[in-house]
N, C-alpha and C positions, 0 to 999 in steps of 0.2 A: 342592572347586570349588562354588560357587554356583548353583544351580538355578533357572535362570528362570521364569516362569511364564508360562502359554499365554495370549495375550491373546484377548480376543473378538472378531469383525469386526465393524470399524465401516464405514458407509455414509458418514460424517462426517467430512471431513479435518479438522477443527477440532477434534471430539474425539480424534483419533487425534493429531494432531501436540499438543495442548496437554495431552493426558493419556497416551494409552496409549504414545506415542514416549519419554516420561521412564521410564517402569515398565521397559520393555526395556534402559534403563542400569541400572538397578539390580544393586548385586554386580560393575559391568564398569567398564573405563575408558571414560569417556565419549568418546575419541579411537576407540575399536574400531572398526575397519574393518568389519568382519561386520555390526555393530549399525548402523551407519550407513548402510550398503549396502542393508541391510534397509528401512530407514527412506524411502530414496529409492526403493525399489520398490514399497512400497506407497502413497507420494505419486504415482508413476506411474499404477498401478492406479485408483485414486481420482479422478483427473482426468479419466477418462474416462466419469464421469457429470457432469461440468460440464454439458455441453448443457444437460441433462433439468433440470437442477435451474435455471440461469438464466434457463430459459422462465418459472419460477416466478416470479422476481424481477422479472423485464420484465412481467409480466400485472400483478402488482401497480403497478408503476410507472407504466403504460398506465391504470390504474385512478384512481390519483390524479392525473393530469396532465387528466383528464377532468373533474373534480370543482373541478380548481383549478389557474386557467392559468399556468403556471409564468414567472417573470422571464427564467432562461435554462433551455435546454433541448438541449442538444446530444450528440451520440455522435463519441466520438474514440478511434482507433485508437493503441494501444502501438508508438510508434517506437524498436527496441533494445530496451532492456532496462527492467523497471520493478520495484526492489525496496521493498516496504513493510514498514514495522514492523522494520526490522532490529534495534531495540534491545529488542525483545518478547524474554520468556524463552523458550529454544527446547534442545533436545536436541543442535543441532549448533551451538551457540553463535551463529550468526546467523539473529534470528527473521523472521516473516513476519505480516502482519496478513491475518486470515481472519474471516469472518462466523460469530458463534458460534452461530447457527440453520442456516446454509445450509452449511457448509464453503467456501466460495468466496473468492476473495481480492477483497478491497473497499478501496475508498478512503476511508477516514472523513470526514464530512462535516468535524469538526473541522479534519483535515489539509489539505483543499481551503481552506477559511475561511482557516488561518493562513499557507498557502503564497500566498494572493491577498492577504492584508495586506502579505506581504511584498514582495512583488513591488509593489505600486504604493506602498507607502512607499518602496523602493529608486528606482523609475522614473516614479512620479509624485509627486515629494516637494511641489514646489508645492501640487498638489492633494491630499495628505493628507487634510488636515485639514478637507477640505469632504467628502473621501469618508468619513472616518472613521464617519460616522453609520451607513453600511450594514453595520459589525461590531459597535459598541456597546461600551459599556464596563460596568463596575462598577454602575452608577447605572441605566441603561435599555439595553433590549434591543437587538439589531440590524436595522437595516430588510431585510435579506437573509437567509433561510434555507437555509444549505448542507445540502444533503441527501446522503447516502452516495454516491458514484460505484460503479454497480454494473456487474457483467458482462454484456452482450447476446449474447454470441458464446462460440464453444469457446476458451475460454484455456488456454494450455499454457504450462507450467513448464519452464524448462530450469536447468542446474546450470553456477554461475558459482563461482569459485575467486578466492581471496585470498593471499597468501605473507606474512606477516609474518615478517621478518627479526630481529626484537630481541625475541623473547618474553622471556630470560632479564631484559633490562631491564624489559618492562612488567610481569612478574613480583615487580619490585620485591626482587631480588637484589644490589641494589647494585652493579649490572655498568654499564659504559657503554656507550650504543648504537651499535654499529658493525657493519662487515659480514662481520666473521668467525662471527656464528651462522648454522646451518643454518636454512634456511626452514621454516615449519610450514604446508603446505596444509590451506587451510580451504573446503570445498565449502559452498555454501549455493544455496538457491533463489531465482530471479527468474522474473517473468512475462516471458515471452519474446513473446507475441503474442498478440490478442484484442481487443475493441471494450469500451468503458468507457462508459457513459451516464451524463453530469454534469446535474443538476436542481439550480435554483435558486429559490427561493419569495419571496415578498414578505411580511414579516410583515402589513405594512399597505399595503393600495392608495393610490396618487395622492400617496406621500411623495416619490418619487424623480422627479424633472424630464425631461423626454425627452432633454434633453443629457445629462444625467448618464446617463440608459441607454444610451445609444448608447456612450458612454466607456467605461462599466463591462463592456458584453459586448465591445468590440473587447478590450480589455485582458485580459478572462478569456483570449480565447483564444490572446493572445501570450503569458500565461504559460503555460498547457498545452504551447505550441507551442517556446518558448524558453527557460523559468525552469524548468519541470519539478515533477514531485510525488516524494517520497519521498527515499530514500536516496541517495548518492553521484550528485547532479545535477551537482556540479563535473566527474564524468567522462560525462558526456552521459547518463546514468540519467532515468529519470524522463519524457523527451517524449514527446508526441502528434501525429497529423495526423490531417486528415479522413480518413474510411475511404473506399477506392476505390470 
């Protein structure tokens, strides 16, 4: 019988999630229900401190905005579920994106930028080339700087589940995909409620015309409401709405 180490207490969810939770699994089955349950219980305990920590992030963002007028500055509420960083390394198979220093769920600026670029390319195809300068390329920086979207309210996690039916096929056991295999429930974390603060800055003033500004701001809100961020957007995840 493998003796499991006693882990030190951690107030930082990122440290627990990305380091300690993996140590719990040493010498055990990665699907050990007892271990997975313990991980979820710890996450639930640590999220009770989200409000205090998010106030620090909020204060820092406010100081930045006082010094530099933002191009886009809005707060949007999670509508439904938000799954961030599903492909990140995780002790429970499905990952999540957390701030390394603060341990809170954040939406990386690169993810916001990428989603907005994809949205414009799909729905403003005729104008995309004229708007591509806001994102930049290998030869020049973009005219807009997309900051990480930070939580400014008490975020809450909830558990979601997916039931893969073709595990032998996915495990490359040379078996055909079919419905006769047993489902393998996989639980994972999603953000189920909370408000995120989206901030976009201009890299240089005066390079974006007024007509472009209005179009960009309008489309950015549409992207958050209808296109979504994160994983499983085709299933309705990642949508936002104005806070009440």
